[in-house]
C-alpha positions, 0 to 999 in steps of 0.5 A: 513552485507554480505549475506555470513556471516549471511544468514541462511534460507533454501531457499535464492535467488542466483545471478544465479537464479535472472539473469536467471529470468531476462532473462525469464521475458524480454519477457514481462516485461518493464525495468522501469526507475530509475529517480531522484525526484527533489521535494523530493531531495530538501526537504530532502537535498539528492538525492531521486530516484524513481524506477517507477514500476508504469509504468510497463506493468500491472502498478505494479511489480507483473508481474515479479514474476508471469510470472517467476513462470508460465514459470517454470511450466511443460507442463502438469501443463500448460495444466491443467490451473493455480489458484491464489489469489490476492487483485489485482496486482498479479492477473493482472500479472497472467492474463496478463501471461495467455493471453500471454502464452495461458493458462487458469486461475482461479483468486480468489479476495476479494470482497472488491477489487476496481472495477478498479483492477477487470476490469483490471484483466478481460481486461488483461486476456481476455477469458483466465481467470475467476475472482471469488470474495470471502471473505473480505480479501486476506487470505479468497480468498487464502483459497478458491483458495487452496480448488480449487487446491485440487479439480482440481489438478491445480497449484497455483501461490502464490503472494509472498511465492514461490522461482520463485516469489521471484526471479522474484521480485528480478529483480527490485533490479537487474535493480536498481543497473544496472541503478544507477550511484552512490552507494545507501545508503538507499533503501525503499521497501513496504511490503505486503506478503514480496515477493518484499523485500525478492527478492530485499533485497537478491539481494542487500545484495549480490551485494550492502551490505552497502545499508540500506534496509528499509521495509515499511508497513501500520500501519493498517496491520503490519504483517511483523513487528509483526512477526519480533518483535516476532521472528515467523510468526504472524497471525493478526486477524483484519487489515485495508484493505485500502492499499489493495496492502499491507494488509495481515494478514500473511506473507509468510514462505520463505519471513519471513525467508529472511526478518529476514536477509535482512531488516535493519529496518521496518517502519509502516506508518499511512494510513492517511499519505499514503493518503497525499503522494498520493495527493502530488505525483499527485499535485507536480509530476503528478504521480498517485500511489495506496496506496501501491505505496506511502508507500516507499515515506511516510516513508521518513519523519521518516528518514529525518535526516539520509538520508541528503546528501545520495543517496536514492531509493524508489520503487513505486510499483504500480499505480492501483488506483481507481478514485472513492477512491479519496474522501476517500483518501482526507478525510483520508489525511485531518484527518491525517493532523489535519485539518478536525474535526467532532463534535456533537454540541448541538445547542440551539433551538432558532433563530440565534443559527447557525448564532452565531456559524458561526460568533463567533465560526468559525475562519476567515479561517475555513470552515463548510464542513459537517452539519446535523441537525434536529430541534425537538420542544420538546427539548431545544437543537438540536444535529447537526453533524458538519464537520469543515476544518481548514487551519492550525491544530494549530487553533484547540485549539482556535476552542474548546475554542470559542465553550466553551466560547459561550455555545455550548456543543460538542462531538468530533467524530474523536477519536470515530471510532464506531460513526465516521464510520457512517459519513465517 
């Protein structure tokens, strides 16, 4: 598709503005490397390249749009100070820009934001920013920030739905095409509010129209997917906030209109699969990414056949991960891969019941990783919460058959989130 043939949005980033944005942000932004990943290239029989925005100055691409927008403000607007709302990465970009430009900023963040990201915002902004934690989602923080703007008259720096923000993010695409030594067949881009894919996609459709632009969203927050499917912007009532850098309830008006024209396909990736890719990137390539940063790579399995023999670029959008989330990431990965299972098992209250379970029910490679049991003498059978890790997901059916054979009554918890949440 050629941009000139089908582009209908009232606003669409043109090449002149994107190039201008690149000159503006060169003052503070790194030109991040485009590097081939040998492990994934072998796995998919293709050439897979990473655009390493995780190596950016604030460890995400967000500095591009934030700095470009703030630099476009008038001197009077800068003197008043600015306001933003963000789940983390945009806030860091704004904070860094405030420090560099010597202006004051109020930054509203969800109370659920990982501490690592909050501390980074404070570090980058120094005495130029104040962090205000409010609400459980980005959207709640956004509403609070807009109220502040109404009261104070300060300029709002939107994380995605703004022309200068989109043009700043588009410079990622500009760099990719400058750095690539061959035509790019597929480009995988993470989607939150849509600023990144609107920017990159618009640049590619003008400069490399044959490249397939694949958007990738977390399955628990499919705001863009549902909006594109319905043909209008949809507000999600409930979202999984785990992929905090891409979990929004509502995408932008500008980004939605542009996405309709530039996105060739959109894939939803389960949060557990994202966790598996985070661990694989660390274990195989020593690359640390946040959940949103692994989105593009997690989508490759769904395109394994199409990308054979092709040139593929995945945008690694950020690396602001909190080490305290490691156990949750591992747990979600194991659950998704089908090797971690939780049960309520009713043990006969007799000597040797647990020994029988270990000897007769568990397979030679199975491991008990969680066990909670209380013996109650007035009851014939005592319930225990048992977590079992298998070496191979194919061993699951055999485990169930052995429990049944040896008289252990059980209730499977993995498929009962109302109970499961009290364990994990």
